[in-house]
C-alpha positions as CSV (number, residue, x, y, z in Angstrom):
1,M,0.0,0.0,0.0
2,I,1.1,3.6,-0.7
3,P,-0.2,6.6,1.3
4,I,-2.5,8.1,-1.4
5,P,-4.7,10.9,0.1
6,A,-8.0,9.3,0.9
7,L,-10.6,10.5,-1.6
8,R,-13.3,11.3,1.1
9,R,-10.8,13.3,3.2
10,V,-9.5,15.5,0.4
11,P,-12.1,18.3,0.9
12,E,-10.7,18.6,4.4
13,R,-7.2,19.3,3.0
14,L,-8.3,22.0,0.5
15,P,-8.9,24.9,2.9
16,K,-5.3,24.8,4.1
17,I,-4.1,24.8,0.4
18,E,-6.5,27.7,-0.3
19,S,-5.1,29.7,2.6
20,M,-1.5,29.3,1.4
21,L,-2.5,30.4,-2.1
22,L,-4.6,33.4,-1.1
23,A,-1.9,34.6,1.3
24,A,0.5,35.0,-1.6
25,W,-2.2,35.9,-4.2
26,R,-3.9,38.9,-2.6
27,P,-0.9,41.0,-1.8
28,Q,0.1,40.9,-5.5
29,G,-3.1,42.7,-6.4
30,H,-4.6,40.1,-8.7
31,A,-8.1,41.0,-9.9
32,S,-10.9,38.6,-9.2
33,R,-11.4,36.2,-12.0
34,E,-12.9,32.8,-12.8
35,S,-9.5,31.0,-12.3
36,D,-8.6,32.6,-9.0
37,P,-7.6,30.2,-6.3
38,S,-10.9,30.4,-4.4
39,S,-13.1,29.5,-7.3
40,L,-10.9,26.7,-8.4
41,I,-10.7,25.3,-4.8
42,A,-14.6,25.5,-4.6
43,T,-14.7,23.6,-7.9
44,L,-12.4,20.9,-6.6
45,E,-14.4,20.5,-3.3
46,K,-17.5,19.7,-5.4
47,F,-15.5,17.5,-7.7
48,F,-14.0,15.3,-4.9
49,T,-17.4,15.0,-3.2
50,M,-18.9,13.9,-6.6
51,L,-16.2,11.2,-7.0
52,A,-17.0,9.8,-3.5
53,D,-20.8,9.8,-4.4
54,L,-20.0,7.9,-7.5
55,D,-18.1,5.3,-5.5
56,D,-21.1,4.9,-3.3
57,R,-23.5,4.6,-6.2
58,Y,-21.5,2.2,-8.4
59,G,-19.0,0.6,-6.1
60,E,-15.3,1.5,-5.7
61,E,-14.1,-0.9,-8.4
62,A,-16.8,-0.8,-11.0
63,P,-16.6,0.7,-14.5
64,L,-18.7,3.8,-14.9
65,P,-21.2,4.5,-17.8
66,D,-20.4,6.7,-20.8
67,D,-16.7,6.6,-20.1
68,D,-17.3,8.9,-17.1
69,A,-14.2,7.8,-15.3
70,T,-12.0,9.1,-18.1
71,R,-14.0,12.3,-18.7
72,L,-14.6,13.3,-15.1
73,G,-11.1,12.3,-14.0
74,D,-9.5,14.5,-16.6
75,T,-11.8,17.4,-15.7
76,G,-10.5,17.3,-12.2
77,L,-6.9,16.9,-13.2
78,L,-7.1,19.9,-15.5
79,A,-8.5,22.0,-12.6
80,L,-5.6,20.9,-10.5
81,V,-3.2,21.8,-13.2
82,E,-4.5,25.4,-13.1
83,L,-3.9,25.6,-9.4
84,I,-0.5,24.0,-9.7
85,D,0.5,26.6,-12.2
86,I,-0.7,29.4,-9.9
87,S,1.3,27.8,-7.0
88,Q,4.4,27.6,-9.2
89,Q,4.0,31.3,-10.3
90,L,3.7,32.3,-6.7
91,G,6.7,30.3,-5.6
92,L,4.6,28.1,-3.3
93,G,6.4,24.7,-3.5
94,K,4.5,23.2,-0.5
95,A,1.1,24.1,-2.0
96,K,2.2,22.7,-5.4
97,A,3.3,19.4,-3.8
98,E,0.0,19.1,-1.9
99,L,-1.9,19.6,-5.1
100,E,0.2,17.1,-7.0
101,L,-0.6,14.5,-4.3
102,L,-4.3,15.1,-5.0
103,A,-3.6,14.3,-8.6
104,V,-2.5,10.8,-7.5
105,S,-5.8,10.4,-5.7
106,I,-7.7,11.2,-8.9
107,S,-5.5,8.8,-10.9
108,D,-6.3,6.1,-8.4
109,W,-10.0,6.8,-8.8
110,I,-9.8,6.7,-12.6
111,M,-8.0,3.4,-12.6
112,R,-10.3,1.8,-10.1
113,H,-13.2,2.6,-12.4
114,K,-11.3,1.3,-15.5
115,G,-10.9,4.8,-17.0
116,E,-8.0,6.2,-19.1
117,V,-5.5,8.8,-17.8
118,R,-5.2,11.7,-20.3
119,T,-3.3,14.2,-18.1
120,L,-0.2,12.6,-16.8
121,E,2.3,15.3,-15.6
122,P,0.7,16.2,-12.2
123,I,0.3,12.5,-11.3
124,V,3.9,11.7,-12.1
125,N,5.0,14.7,-10.0
126,G,2.8,13.6,-7.1
127,L,4.1,10.1,-7.2
128,A,7.7,11.5,-7.0
129,V,6.6,13.4,-3.9
130,L,5.2,10.2,-2.4
131,A,8.2,8.1,-3.4
132,N,10.6,10.4,-1.6
133,E,8.7,9.7,1.6
134,L,8.8,5.9,1.3
135,H,11.5,3.7,2.8
136,E,10.0,0.3,3.6
137,P,10.5,-2.3,0.9
138,A,6.8,-3.3,0.9
139,S,5.8,0.4,0.3
140,L,8.3,0.8,-2.5
141,E,7.1,-2.4,-4.1
142,G,3.6,-1.1,-3.9
143,M,4.7,2.2,-5.5
144,T,6.3,0.3,-8.3
145,S,3.1,-1.7,-9.0
146,F,1.0,1.5,-8.9
147,M,3.3,3.1,-11.5
148,A,3.0,0.0,-13.7
149,A,-0.8,0.3,-13.4
150,L,-0.6,4.0,-14.3
151,M,1.4,3.2,-17.4
152,S,-1.2,0.6,-18.5
153,A,-4.0,3.2,-17.9
154,T,-2.3,6.1,-19.8
155,A,-3.9,7.2,-23.0
156,D,-2.4,5.6,-26.1
157,N,-1.4,9.0,-27.7
158,I,0.9,9.6,-24.6
159,A,2.2,6.1,-24.3
160,A,3.1,6.1,-28.0
161,D,5.9,8.5,-27.1
162,T,6.4,9.7,-30.6
163,D,8.1,13.0,-29.8
164,K,11.2,12.2,-27.7
165,S,12.7,15.8,-27.9
166,D,11.5,16.7,-24.4
167,K,13.6,15.0,-21.8
168,G,11.2,16.1,-19.1
169,R,8.1,14.5,-20.7
170,P,6.0,12.8,-18.0
171,W,5.9,9.4,-19.8
172,R,9.8,9.3,-19.7
173,I,10.0,10.5,-16.1
174,L,7.4,7.9,-15.0
175,Q,9.4,5.0,-16.4
176,L,12.7,6.2,-15.0
177,N,11.2,6.9,-11.6
178,R,9.7,3.4,-11.6
179,A,13.1,1.9,-12.1
180,I,14.6,4.0,-9.3
181,V,11.8,3.0,-6.9
182,A,12.2,-0.7,-7.8
183,T,16.0,-0.4,-7.1
184,R,15.2,1.2,-3.7
185,S,13.0,-1.7,-2.8
186,Y,16.0,-4.1,-2.8
187,N,13.7,-6.7,-4.5
188,T,16.0,-8.1,-7.1
189,E,13.3,-10.0,-9.0
190,L,11.2,-6.8,-9.2
191,M,14.3,-4.9,-10.4
192,S,14.9,-7.3,-13.2
193,R,11.3,-7.0,-14.5
194,V,11.3,-3.3,-14.3
195,F,14.7,-3.0,-15.9
196,D,13.5,-5.1,-18.8
197,D,10.5,-2.8,-19.1
198,L,12.8,0.2,-19.1
199,I,15.0,-1.1,-21.8
200,Q,12.0,-1.8,-24.0
201,G,10.2,1.4,-23.2
202,L,13.2,3.8,-23.2
203,P,15.9,2.2,-25.2
204,G,17.7,5.5,-25.8
205,D,17.9,6.2,-22.1
206,A,18.7,2.8,-20.7
207,K,22.5,3.0,-20.9
208,D,22.6,6.3,-19.1
209,F,20.2,5.0,-16.5
210,F,22.4,2.0,-15.7
211,R,25.6,4.1,-15.8
212,E,24.1,6.5,-13.2
213,G,22.8,3.5,-11.3
214,M,26.3,2.1,-11.0
215,R,27.4,5.5,-9.5
216,Q,24.6,5.4,-7.0
217,M,25.6,1.9,-5.9
218,E,28.7,3.4,-4.5
219,V,27.2,6.6,-3.1
220,V,24.3,4.8,-1.3
221,K,26.1,1.6,-0.5
222,Y,23.4,-0.8,-1.8
223,P,23.5,-4.4,-0.7
224,A,25.6,-6.8,-2.8
225,R,22.6,-8.6,-4.3
226,V,21.2,-5.2,-5.6
227,R,24.6,-4.2,-6.9
228,A,24.9,-7.5,-8.8
229,V,21.6,-6.9,-10.7
230,M,22.6,-3.3,-11.6
231,T,26.1,-4.5,-12.7
232,H,24.6,-7.3,-14.8
233,Y,22.3,-4.9,-16.7
234,F,25.0,-2.2,-17.0
235,Q,27.6,-4.6,-18.4
236,A,25.2,-6.6,-20.6
237,L,23.7,-3.5,-22.2
238,A,27.2,-2.0,-22.8
239,Q,28.1,-5.2,-24.6
240,N,24.7,-5.5,-26.3
241,T,24.1,-9.0,-24.9
242,L,20.7,-8.5,-23.4
243,H,17.9,-10.2,-25.3
C-alpha cells in the first residue's frame, strides 16, 4: 500500500491549500477572475465530493457508464493543473506538492473505475513526492506496482511517445522513476522485471540510467545482491548481450 490521500478526506485538505495560495495571491493585487484560487478550490471541493458519491453509487471498483471515469477524472486533473500553475507562479512549493498529491488520488479513482488517464504530468510529480517519503520495501514495491498500473491506464497517444525531444516529458520520467523506486525496494526480481520494461520502453535512455545506477551503488552503498543486478544490466547493455 502507498499513502495516497483518501478521496473522502480530500475536501478537508483543500482549505489549508487555499489559505496558502490566497496569502500569496492577494498582496500581488490580482483582480478577481474565474480562475482565481478560491473559485478553483470550490470547484475541486464539489469535484471530490462527486467522486465519492459515484463510489457509493456504483462501487469503488466498477466501470462507470459513458466513459465517465475518463472524462470526469480528466476534468479534475485539468482544474488541479490550473492551481498547480498558480502555485508555481507564486513560488509556493508546498502548495504545489500538496496539489500534486491530490492528482495521485484522482488517478487512483480513474484506474479503479477502469478509465483512461489523459493528463499525466501532475500525477507523475505527485508520485515523485510520495516516493521520496517511502523507505519500507513493501511500500516501495507497492509504488512500483502503482506506477505500472498507471502506465497501463495512460492514453495511447501519450504512451506512443512519438516526440522524444522533451527530456522532461512525463511518460519518460514515469518509467525512469519506476526503475529508481524498484531499485530502492532491494527486491532483485522486481528490479529485473522493471529494468527489462525500461530497456523496452526507453531504449535510448537505458544505458545512461544504468551508468548512473552504478554510480549510485557506490554513493548509497546498496546491498551486494542489488549491486549484482545493476552490474549485470550495465555490463550486458554495454556489450549488447541483453535479449
